[in-house]
All heavy atoms as a GROMACS GRO file, in nm:
protein
  526
    1MET      N    1   9.976   7.996  12.180
    1MET     CA    2   9.884   8.106  12.205
    1MET      C    3   9.786   8.116  12.088
    1MET      O    4   9.826   8.112  11.973
    1MET     CB    5   9.960   8.237  12.221
    1MET     CG    6   9.867   8.352  12.247
    1MET     SD    7   9.937   8.520  12.248
    1MET     CE    8  10.099   8.502  12.308
    2ARG      N    9   9.661   8.129  12.117
    2ARG     CA   10   9.558   8.139  12.014
    2ARG      C   11   9.552   8.284  11.961
    2ARG      O   12   9.547   8.378  12.040
    2ARG     CB   13   9.424   8.101  12.075
    2ARG     CG   14   9.311   8.098  11.977
    2ARG     CD   15   9.185   8.052  12.045
    2ARG     NE   16   9.077   8.065  11.952
    2ARG     CZ   17   8.958   8.012  11.968
    2ARG    NH1   18   8.933   7.942  12.076
    2ARG    NH2   19   8.864   8.028  11.880
    3PRO      N   20   9.558   8.302  11.828
    3PRO     CA   21   9.552   8.438  11.773
    3PRO      C   22   9.422   8.508  11.811
    3PRO      O   23   9.316   8.445  11.811
    3PRO     CB   24   9.560   8.416  11.622
    3PRO     CG   25   9.607   8.276  11.603
    3PRO     CD   26   9.568   8.200  11.725
    4ILE      N   27   9.429   8.637  11.841
    4ILE     CA   28   9.309   8.708  11.885
    4ILE      C   29   9.206   8.723  11.774
    4ILE      O   30   9.089   8.735  11.802
    4ILE     CB   31   9.344   8.847  11.945
    4ILE    CG1   32   9.411   8.936  11.842
    4ILE    CG2   33   9.423   8.833  12.071
    4ILE    CD1   34   9.434   9.078  11.888
    5TRP      N   35   9.249   8.720  11.648
    5TRP     CA   36   9.152   8.741  11.541
    5TRP      C   37   9.064   8.619  11.516
    5TRP      O   38   8.969   8.628  11.442
    5TRP     CB   39   9.220   8.786  11.412
    5TRP     CG   40   9.312   8.684  11.354
    5TRP    CD1   41   9.278   8.582  11.272
    5TRP    CD2   42   9.452   8.674  11.372
    5TRP    NE1   43   9.388   8.509  11.240
    5TRP    CE2   44   9.496   8.562  11.300
    5TRP    CE3   45   9.543   8.749  11.445
    5TRP    CZ2   46   9.629   8.525  11.298
    5TRP    CZ3   47   9.675   8.710  11.442
    5TRP    CH2   48   9.717   8.600  11.369
    6THR      N   49   9.093   8.505  11.578
    6THR     CA   50   9.006   8.389  11.562
    6THR      C   51   8.890   8.395  11.660
    6THR      O   52   8.795   8.321  11.645
    6THR     CB   53   9.082   8.257  11.581
    6THR    OG1   54   9.135   8.253  11.713
    6THR    CG2   55   9.192   8.242  11.478
    7LEU      N   56   8.899   8.479  11.759
    7LEU     CA   57   8.790   8.494  11.854
    7LEU      C   58   8.680   8.576  11.790
    7LEU      O   59   8.706   8.679  11.729
    7LEU     CB   60   8.838   8.563  11.982
    7LEU     CG   61   8.949   8.493  12.059
    7LEU    CD1   62   8.992   8.580  12.177
    7LEU    CD2   63   8.905   8.358  12.105
    8GLU      N   64   8.559   8.530  11.805
    8GLU     CA   65   8.446   8.604  11.750
    8GLU      C   66   8.406   8.711  11.850
    8GLU      O   67   8.384   8.683  11.967
    8GLU     CB   68   8.328   8.508  11.727
    8GLU     CG   69   8.222   8.562  11.636
    8GLU     CD   70   8.271   8.595  11.496
    8GLU    OE1   71   8.355   8.520  11.442
    8GLU    OE2   72   8.225   8.696  11.440
    9GLU      N   73   8.402   8.834  11.804
    9GLU     CA   74   8.362   8.943  11.893
    9GLU      C   75   8.284   9.045  11.812
    9GLU      O   76   8.296   9.051  11.690
    9GLU     CB   77   8.482   9.007  11.962
    9GLU     CG   78   8.582   9.070  11.871
    9GLU     CD   79   8.698   9.132  11.947
    9GLU    OE1   80   8.676   9.230  12.019
    9GLU    OE2   81   8.809   9.080  11.933
   10PRO      N   82   8.205   9.127  11.879
   10PRO     CA   83   8.126   9.226  11.807
   10PRO      C   84   8.216   9.326  11.735
   10PRO      O   85   8.327   9.355  11.779
   10PRO     CB   86   8.046   9.298  11.917
   10PRO     CG   87   8.063   9.217  12.040
   10PRO     CD   88   8.183   9.131  12.022
   11LYS      N   89   8.168   9.374  11.624
   11LYS     CA   90   8.241   9.475  11.548
   11LYS      C   91   8.195   9.614  11.591
   11LYS      O   92   8.082   9.634  11.633
   11LYS     CB   93   8.217   9.459  11.397
   11LYS     CG   94   8.253   9.322  11.343
   11LYS     CD   95   8.401   9.295  11.359
   11LYS     CE   96   8.436   9.159  11.302
   11LYS     NZ   97   8.548   9.098  11.366
   12GLU      N   98   8.285   9.708  11.580
   12GLU     CA   99   8.255   9.847  11.615
   12GLU      C  100   8.286   9.933  11.494
   12GLU      O  101   8.394   9.923  11.435
   12GLU     CB  102   8.340   9.892  11.733
   12GLU     CG  103   8.315  10.034  11.774
   12GLU     CD  104   8.394  10.072  11.898
   12GLU    OE1  105   8.432   9.984  11.976
   12GLU    OE2  106   8.416  10.192  11.916
   13LYS      N  107   8.192  10.016  11.456
   13LYS     CA  108   8.212  10.103  11.342
   13LYS      C  109   8.301  10.219  11.384
   13LYS      O  110   8.277  10.284  11.485
   13LYS     CB  111   8.079  10.156  11.290
   13LYS     CG  112   8.094  10.241  11.166
   13LYS     CD  113   7.961  10.283  11.110
   13LYS     CE  114   7.986  10.367  10.986
   13LYS     NZ  115   7.864  10.394  10.913
   14VAL      N  116   8.406  10.244  11.304
   14VAL     CA  117   8.496  10.355  11.328
   14VAL      C  118   8.519  10.428  11.196
   14VAL      O  119   8.499  10.373  11.088
   14VAL     CB  120   8.632  10.310  11.386
   14VAL    CG1  121   8.616  10.241  11.520
   14VAL    CG2  122   8.705  10.220  11.289
   15THR      N  123   8.562  10.550  11.207
   15THR     CA  124   8.604  10.625  11.089
   15THR      C  125   8.755  10.622  11.086
   15THR      O  126   8.821  10.657  11.184
   15THR     CB  127   8.554  10.770  11.097
   15THR    OG1  128   8.412  10.769  11.104
   15THR    CG2  129   8.598  10.849  10.975
   16LEU      N  130   8.808  10.578  10.974
   16LEU     CA  131   8.953  10.563  10.962
   16LEU      C  132   8.995  10.625  10.830
   16LEU      O  133   8.944  10.588  10.724
   16LEU     CB  134   8.989  10.414  10.964
   16LEU     CG  135   9.133  10.375  10.944
   16LEU    CD1  136   9.217  10.421  11.063
   16LEU    CD2  137   9.145  10.225  10.927
   17TYR      N  138   9.085  10.719  10.836
   17TYR     CA  139   9.136  10.782  10.714
   17TYR      C  140   9.266  10.712  10.675
   17TYR      O  141   9.360  10.708  10.752
   17TYR     CB  142   9.160  10.931  10.736
   17TYR     CG  143   9.032  11.008  10.748
   17TYR    CD1  144   8.976  11.033  10.872
   17TYR    CD2  145   8.966  11.054  10.635
   17TYR    CE1  146   8.858  11.103  10.884
   17TYR    CE2  147   8.847  11.124  10.646
   17TYR     CZ  148   8.794  11.148  10.771
   17TYR     OH  149   8.676  11.217  10.782
   18LEU      N  150   9.267  10.658  10.553
   18LEU     CA  151   9.384  10.589  10.500
   18LEU      C  152   9.440  10.670  10.384
   18LEU      O  153   9.367  10.744  10.318
   18LEU     CB  154   9.347  10.450  10.449
   18LEU     CG  155   9.284  10.354  10.548
   18LEU    CD1  156   9.236  10.229  10.478
   18LEU    CD2  157   9.383  10.318  10.657
   19ASP      N  158   9.567  10.651  10.356
   19ASP     CA  159   9.622  10.709  10.234
   19ASP      C  160   9.545  10.651  10.116
   19ASP      O  161   9.506  10.533  10.119
   19ASP     CB  162   9.770  10.674  10.219
   19ASP     CG  163   9.859  10.740  10.324
   19ASP    OD1  164   9.814  10.839  10.386
   19ASP    OD2  165   9.972  10.692  10.342
   20GLN      N  166   9.526  10.732  10.013
   20GLN     CA  167   9.449  10.688   9.897
   20GLN      C  168   9.508  10.561   9.836
   20GLN      O  169   9.435  10.468   9.801
   20GLN     CB  170   9.448  10.800   9.793
   20GLN     CG  171   9.322  10.808   9.714
   20GLN     CD  172   9.320  10.932   9.628
   20GLN    OE1  173   9.424  10.975   9.576
   20GLN    NE2  174   9.204  10.991   9.613
   21SER      N  175   9.640  10.555   9.827
   21SER     CA  176   9.704  10.437   9.768
   21SER      C  177   9.680  10.312   9.851
   21SER      O  178   9.664  10.202   9.797
   21SER     CB  179   9.854  10.461   9.749
   21SER     OG  180   9.915  10.488   9.874
   22VAL      N  181   9.678  10.327   9.982
   22VAL     CA  182   9.653  10.213  10.071
   22VAL      C  183   9.510  10.163  10.053
   22VAL      O  184   9.486  10.042  10.038
   22VAL     CB  185   9.680  10.251  10.219
   22VAL    CG1  186   9.638  10.139  10.313
   22VAL    CG2  187   9.826  10.286  10.238
   23ALA      N  188   9.414  10.255  10.051
   23ALA     CA  189   9.274  10.217  10.031
   23ALA      C  190   9.255  10.147   9.898
   23ALA      O  191   9.189  10.042   9.890
   23ALA     CB  192   9.185  10.341  10.040
   24LYS      N  193   9.315  10.199   9.793
   24LYS     CA  194   9.303  10.137   9.660
   24LYS      C  195   9.363   9.997   9.658
   24LYS      O  196   9.309   9.906   9.599
   24LYS     CB  197   9.371  10.224   9.554
   24LYS     CG  198   9.293  10.347   9.519
   24LYS     CD  199   9.366  10.428   9.412
   24LYS     CE  200   9.288  10.553   9.377
   24LYS     NZ  201   9.354  10.633   9.273
   25PHE      N  202   9.478   9.982   9.726
   25PHE     CA  203   9.544   9.852   9.731
   25PHE      C  204   9.452   9.746   9.791
   25PHE      O  205   9.435   9.639   9.734
   25PHE     CB  206   9.673   9.864   9.813
   25PHE     CG  207   9.743   9.733   9.836
   25PHE    CD1  208   9.824   9.679   9.738
   25PHE    CD2  209   9.728   9.664   9.956
   25PHE    CE1  210   9.888   9.558   9.759
   25PHE    CE2  211   9.792   9.544   9.978
   25PHE     CZ  212   9.873   9.491   9.878
   26TYR      N  213   9.392   9.776   9.904
   26TYR     CA  214   9.306   9.678   9.970
   26TYR      C  215   9.174   9.659   9.896
   26TYR      O  216   9.124   9.547   9.886
   26TYR     CB  217   9.283   9.716  10.117
   26TYR     CG  218   9.405   9.683  10.200
   26TYR    CD1  219   9.494   9.783  10.237
   26TYR    CD2  220   9.434   9.553  10.235
   26TYR    CE1  221   9.607   9.753  10.308
   26TYR    CE2  222   9.547   9.522  10.306
   26TYR     CZ  223   9.634   9.622  10.343
   26TYR     OH  224   9.749   9.591  10.412
   27ARG      N  225   9.116   9.765   9.843
   27ARG     CA  226   8.992   9.750   9.766
   27ARG      C  227   9.013   9.663   9.643
   27ARG      O  228   8.925   9.588   9.603
   27ARG     CB  229   8.939   9.887   9.724
   27ARG     CG  230   8.874   9.962   9.836
   27ARG     CD  231   8.808  10.088   9.783
   27ARG     NE  232   8.758  10.168   9.893
   27ARG     CZ  233   8.793  10.294   9.917
   27ARG    NH1  234   8.877  10.357   9.837
   27ARG    NH2  235   8.744  10.357  10.020
   28ALA      N  236   9.132   9.673   9.583
   28ALA     CA  237   9.162   9.594   9.465
   28ALA      C  238   9.164   9.444   9.494
   28ALA      O  239   9.148   9.362   9.403
   28ALA     CB  240   9.297   9.637   9.407
   29MET      N  241   9.179   9.408   9.620
   29MET     CA  242   9.176   9.266   9.658
   29MET      C  243   9.035   9.209   9.654
   29MET      O  244   9.017   9.089   9.664
   29MET     CB  245   9.234   9.248   9.798
   29MET     CG  246   9.379   9.275   9.807
   29MET     SD  247   9.433   9.250   9.977
   29MET     CE  248   9.607   9.274   9.959
   30GLY      N  249   8.937   9.297   9.644
   30GLY     CA  250   8.799   9.251   9.632
   30GLY      C  251   8.728   9.241   9.766
   30GLY      O  252   8.774   9.294   9.868
   31LYS      N  253   8.616   9.172   9.760
   31LYS     CA  254   8.531   9.158   9.877
   31LYS      C  255   8.610   9.103   9.997
   31LYS      O  256   8.692   9.015   9.982
   31LYS     CB  257   8.416   9.063   9.843
   31LYS     CG  258   8.310   9.055   9.948
   31LYS     CD  259   8.194   8.967   9.904
   31LYS     CE  260   8.091   8.963  10.013
   31LYS     NZ  261   7.975   8.883   9.974
   32GLY      N  262   8.582   9.160  10.113
   32GLY     CA  263   8.648   9.115  10.234
   32GLY      C  264   8.770   9.197  10.272
   32GLY      O  265   8.842   9.160  10.364
   33TYR      N  266   8.792   9.308  10.202
   33TYR     CA  267   8.912   9.386  10.234
   33TYR      C  268   8.906   9.447  10.373
   33TYR      O  269   9.009   9.464  10.438
   33TYR     CB  270   8.943   9.490  10.126
   33TYR     CG  271   8.855   9.612  10.125
   33TYR    CD1  272   8.890   9.727  10.194
   33TYR    CD2  273   8.737   9.614  10.051
   33TYR    CE1  274   8.810   9.840  10.192
   33TYR    CE2  275   8.657   9.726  10.048
   33TYR     CZ  276   8.694   9.839  10.117
   33TYR     OH  277   8.615   9.951  10.114
   34HIS      N  278   8.784   9.477  10.422
   34HIS     CA  279   8.773   9.529  10.559
   34HIS      C  280   8.824   9.426  10.659
   34HIS      O  281   8.896   9.458  10.754
   34HIS     CB  282   8.627   9.563  10.593
   34HIS     CG  283   8.573   9.682  10.520
   34HIS    ND1  284   8.497   9.669  10.408
   34HIS    CD2  285   8.587   9.813  10.543
   34HIS    CE1  286   8.462   9.790  10.366
   34HIS    NE2  287   8.518   9.880  10.445
   35ALA      N  288   8.786   9.300  10.637
   35ALA     CA  289   8.829   9.193  10.727
   35ALA      C  290   8.981   9.174  10.720
   35ALA      O  291   9.044   9.147  10.822
   35ALA     CB  292   8.758   9.062  10.691
   36ARG      N  293   9.039   9.190  10.601
   36ARG     CA  294   9.184   9.178  10.588
   36ARG      C  295   9.255   9.286  10.668
   36ARG      O  296   9.354   9.260  10.738
   36ARG     CB  297   9.226   9.187  10.442
   36ARG     CG  298   9.209   9.059  10.367
   36ARG     CD  299   9.271   9.070  10.228
   36ARG     NE  300   9.195   8.989  10.136
   36ARG     CZ  301   9.084   9.028  10.074
   36ARG    NH1  302   9.036   9.147  10.091
   36ARG    NH2  303   9.021   8.945   9.994
   37ILE      N  304   9.206   9.409  10.656
   37ILE     CA  305   9.266   9.519  10.731
   37ILE      C  306   9.251   9.494  10.881
   37ILE      O  307   9.344   9.515  10.959
   37ILE     CB  308   9.204   9.654  10.689
   37ILE    CG1  309   9.242   9.686  10.543
   37ILE    CG2  310   9.249   9.766  10.783
   37ILE    CD1  311   9.169   9.804  10.485
   38ASN      N  312   9.135   9.445  10.922
   38ASN     CA  313   9.110   9.414  11.063
   38ASN      C  314   9.209   9.308  11.113
   38ASN      O  315   9.266   9.321  11.222
   38ASN     CB  316   8.966   9.367  11.082
   38ASN     CG  317   8.933   9.349  11.228
   38ASN    OD1  318   8.930   9.443  11.305
   38ASN    ND2  319   8.907   9.224  11.267
   39ARG      N  320   9.232   9.203  11.032
   39ARG     CA  321   9.325   9.098  11.072
   39ARG      C  322   9.467   9.152  11.086
   39ARG      O  323   9.540   9.116  11.178
   39ARG     CB  324   9.323   8.982  10.973
   39ARG     CG  325   9.205   8.888  10.996
   39ARG     CD  326   9.222   8.756  10.924
   39ARG     NE  327   9.244   8.772  10.780
   39ARG     CZ  328   9.147   8.782  10.689
   39ARG    NH1  329   9.021   8.776  10.726
   39ARG    NH2  330   9.176   8.795  10.561
   40LEU      N  331   9.507   9.240  10.994
   40LEU     CA  332   9.641   9.300  11.003
   40LEU      C  333   9.656   9.382  11.131
   40LEU      O  334   9.757   9.373  11.201
   40LEU     CB  335   9.667   9.388  10.881
   40LEU     CG  336   9.697   9.313  10.753
   40LEU    CD1  337   9.688   9.408  10.634
   40LEU    CD2  338   9.834   9.250  10.760
   41LEU      N  339   9.555   9.463  11.160
   41LEU     CA  340   9.561   9.544  11.282
   41LEU      C  341   9.557   9.458  11.408
   41LEU      O  342   9.625   9.486  11.506
   41LEU     CB  343   9.446   9.646  11.282
   41LEU     CG  344   9.456   9.756  11.176
   41LEU    CD1  345   9.328   9.838  11.172
   41LEU    CD2  346   9.577   9.844  11.199
   42ALA      N  347   9.478   9.352  11.405
   42ALA     CA  348   9.471   9.261  11.520
   42ALA      C  349   9.605   9.191  11.542
   42ALA      O  350   9.650   9.175  11.655
   42ALA     CB  351   9.360   9.157  11.500
   43THR      N  352   9.669   9.151  11.431
   43THR     CA  353   9.800   9.087  11.442
   43THR      C  354   9.902   9.183  11.500
   43THR      O  355   9.981   9.147  11.588
   43THR     CB  356   9.847   9.038  11.303
   43THR    OG1  357   9.751   8.944  11.254
   43THR    CG2  358   9.983   8.972  11.311
   44TRP      N  359   9.901   9.307  11.451
   44TRP     CA  360   9.993   9.409  11.506
   44TRP      C  361   9.971   9.426  11.656
   44TRP      O  362  10.066   9.428  11.734
   44TRP     CB  363   9.971   9.542  11.433
   44TRP     CG  364  10.049   9.654  11.494
   44TRP    CD1  365  10.006   9.740  11.590
   44TRP    CD2  366  10.184   9.690  11.468
   44TRP    NE1  367  10.106   9.828  11.623
   44TRP    CE2  368  10.216   9.800  11.550
   44TRP    CE3  369  10.282   9.640  11.381
   44TRP    CZ2  370  10.341   9.860  11.548
   44TRP    CZ3  371  10.406   9.702  11.380
   44TRP    CH2  372  10.434   9.810  11.462
   45ALA      N  373   9.844   9.435  11.696
   45ALA     CA  374   9.813   9.454  11.838
   45ALA      C  375   9.862   9.335  11.921
   45ALA      O  376   9.920   9.354  12.028
   45ALA     CB  377   9.662   9.472  11.857
   46GLN      N  378   9.841   9.214  11.870
   46GLN     CA  379   9.885   9.096  11.943
   46GLN      C  380  10.037   9.093  11.956
   46GLN      O  381  10.091   9.062  12.062
   46GLN     CB  382   9.836   8.969  11.873
   46GLN     CG  383   9.867   8.844  11.951
   46GLN     CD  384   9.810   8.720  11.886
   46GLN    OE1  385   9.776   8.720  11.768
   46GLN    NE2  386   9.800   8.614  11.962
   47MET      N  387  10.108   9.128  11.848
   47MET     CA  388  10.253   9.132  11.853
   47MET      C  389  10.302   9.241  11.949
   47MET      O  390  10.400   9.221  12.022
   47MET     CB  391  10.310   9.155  11.714
   47MET     CG  392  10.290   9.036  11.622
   47MET     SD  393  10.336   9.072  11.452
   47MET     CE  394  10.511   9.097  11.469
   48LYS      N  395  10.235   9.353  11.949
   48LYS     CA  396  10.271   9.462  12.039
   48LYS      C  397  10.253   9.419  12.185
   48LYS      O  398  10.340   9.443  12.269
   48LYS     CB  399  10.184   9.584  12.008
   48LYS     CG  400  10.218   9.707  12.084
   48LYS     CD  401  10.346   9.766  12.034
   48LYS     CE  402  10.370   9.899  12.103
   48LYS     NZ  403  10.505   9.944  12.086
   49ILE      N  404  10.141   9.354  12.213
   49ILE     CA  405  10.116   9.304  12.349
   49ILE      C  406  10.222   9.204  12.390
   49ILE      O  407  10.268   9.203  12.503
   49ILE     CB  408   9.974   9.242  12.357
   49ILE    CG1  409   9.869   9.353  12.346
   49ILE    CG2  410   9.956   9.162  12.486
   49ILE    CD1  411   9.728   9.304  12.320
   50ALA      N  412  10.265   9.120  12.295
   50ALA     CA  413  10.366   9.018  12.324
   50ALA      C  414  10.508   9.076  12.318
   50ALA      O  415  10.606   9.004  12.331
   50ALA     CB  416  10.353   8.903  12.224
   51ASP      N  417  10.519   9.207  12.296
   51ASP     CA  418  10.646   9.277  12.288
   51ASP      C  419  10.732   9.228  12.172
   51ASP      O  420  10.854   9.226  12.178
   51ASP     CB  421  10.724   9.268  12.418
   51ASP     CG  422  10.832   9.375  12.429
   51ASP    OD1  423  10.812   9.486  12.372
   51ASP    OD2  424  10.936   9.349  12.490
   52GLU      N  425  10.668   9.188  12.064
   52GLU     CA  426  10.741   9.146  11.945
   52GLU      C  427  10.767   9.263  11.852
   52GLU      O  428  10.851   9.255  11.764
   52GLU     CB  429  10.662   9.037  11.869
   52GLU     CG  430  10.656   8.905  11.942
   52GLU     CD  431  10.794   8.843  11.959
   52GLU    OE1  432  10.878   8.851  11.867
   52GLU    OE2  433  10.820   8.785  12.066
   53VAL      N  434  10.694   9.371  11.869
   53VAL     CA  435  10.712   9.488  11.784
   53VAL      C  436  10.803   9.583  11.859
   53VAL      O  437  10.766   9.638  11.962
   53VAL     CB  438  10.576   9.554  11.751
   53VAL    CG1  439  10.598   9.677  11.665
   53VAL    CG2  440  10.484   9.455  11.683
   54ARG      N  441  10.919   9.603  11.805
   54ARG     CA  442  11.018   9.685  11.874
   54ARG      C  443  11.054   9.809  11.792
   54ARG      O  444  11.162   9.864  11.806
   54ARG     CB  445  11.141   9.601  11.904
   54ARG     CG  446  11.107   9.487  12.000
   54ARG     CD  447  11.228   9.403  12.033
   54ARG     NE  448  11.191   9.300  12.127
   54ARG     CZ  449  11.159   9.177  12.092
   54ARG    NH1  450  11.157   9.142  11.967
   54ARG    NH2  451  11.127   9.087  12.183
   55LEU      N  452  10.966   9.851  11.706
   55LEU     CA  453  10.990   9.965  11.620
   55LEU      C  454  11.021  10.091  11.698
   55LEU      O  455  11.115  10.163  11.667
   55LEU     CB  456  10.870   9.989  11.528
   55LEU     CG  457  10.880  10.106  11.432
   55LEU    CD1  458  10.997  10.088  11.337
   55LEU    CD2  459  10.752  10.122  11.355
   56GLU      N  460  10.944  10.117  11.802
   56GLU     CA  461  10.965  10.238  11.880
   56GLU      C  462  11.106  10.241  11.940
   56GLU      O  463  11.172  10.343  11.939
   56GLU     CB  464  10.859  10.251  11.993
   56GLU     CG  465  10.721  10.285  11.943
   56GLU     CD  466  10.643  10.162  11.896
   56GLU    OE1  467  10.695  10.049  11.912
   56GLU    OE2  468  10.533  10.179  11.844
   57ARG      N  469  11.150  10.128  11.990
   57ARG     CA  470  11.285  10.122  12.049
   57ARG      C  471  11.391  10.141  11.944
   57ARG      O  472  11.489  10.211  11.965
   57ARG     CB  473  11.304   9.989  12.122
   57ARG     CG  474  11.250   9.991  12.262
   57ARG     CD  475  11.283   9.864  12.334
   57ARG     NE  476  11.157   9.789  12.338
   57ARG     CZ  477  11.144   9.661  12.346
   57ARG    NH1  478  11.250   9.583  12.351
   57ARG    NH2  479  11.028   9.603  12.350
   58ALA      N  480  11.372  10.080  11.828
   58ALA     CA  481  11.469  10.093  11.720
   58ALA      C  482  11.478  10.238  11.673
   58ALA      O  483  11.588  10.290  11.647
   58ALA     CB  484  11.432  10.002  11.603
   59LEU      N  485  11.365  10.304  11.664
   59LEU     CA  486  11.364  10.444  11.623
   59LEU      C  487  11.428  10.533  11.729
   59LEU      O  488  11.500  10.626  11.696
   59LEU     CB  489  11.221  10.491  11.594
   59LEU     CG  490  11.156  10.432  11.469
   59LEU    CD1  491  11.012  10.476  11.461
   59LEU    CD2  492  11.232  10.473  11.345
   60ALA      N  493  11.404  10.503  11.854
   60ALA     CA  494  11.462  10.582  11.962
   60ALA      C  495  11.614  10.574  11.961
   60ALA      O  496  11.682  10.671  11.987
   60ALA     CB  497  11.407  10.535  12.097
   61VAL      N  498  11.668  10.458  11.928
   61VAL     CA  499  11.813  10.439  11.922
   61VAL      C  500  11.872  10.525  11.811
   61VAL      O  501  11.979  10.581  11.825
   61VAL     CB  502  11.847  10.290  11.899
   61VAL    CG1  503  11.994  10.271  11.866
   61VAL    CG2  504  11.808  10.209  12.021
   62ARG      N  505  11.799  10.539  11.701
   62ARG     CA  506  11.849  10.616  11.586
   62ARG      C  507  11.840  10.766  11.611
   62ARG      O  508  11.906  10.842  11.542
   62ARG     CB  509  11.770  10.581  11.460
   62ARG     CG  510  11.788  10.435  11.421
   62ARG     CD  511  11.721  10.406  11.293
   62ARG     NE  512  11.806  10.460  11.186
   62ARG     CZ  513  11.771  10.462  11.060
   62ARG    NH1  514  11.654  10.417  11.023
   62ARG    NH2  515  11.852  10.511  10.968
   63ARG      N  516  11.761  10.811  11.704
   63ARG     CA  517  11.744  10.955  11.730
   63ARG      C  518  11.856  11.013  11.804
   63ARG      O  519  11.935  11.002  11.867
   63ARG     CB  520  11.614  10.981  11.806
   63ARG     CG  521  11.496  10.955  11.718
   63ARG     CD  522  11.367  10.991  11.790
   63ARG     NE  523  11.256  10.946  11.708
   63ARG     CZ  524  11.142  10.901  11.753
   63ARG    NH1  525  11.121  10.894  11.881
   63ARG    NH2  526  11.047  10.864  11.672
   0.00000   0.00000   0.00000
């Protein structure tokens, strides 16, 4: 399966509030930190679609 983040698609501007420590962590990586965050979110979405992320189920079992 081809990763979704390799597909070129238009970008959409959004407002996203991050914890200060998270923002500092990614900014410290230098130029391109927006793209890194985008790749992480795209990977999460792809795993979720493929049902590889089972966090919700694991949390439900603990409740």
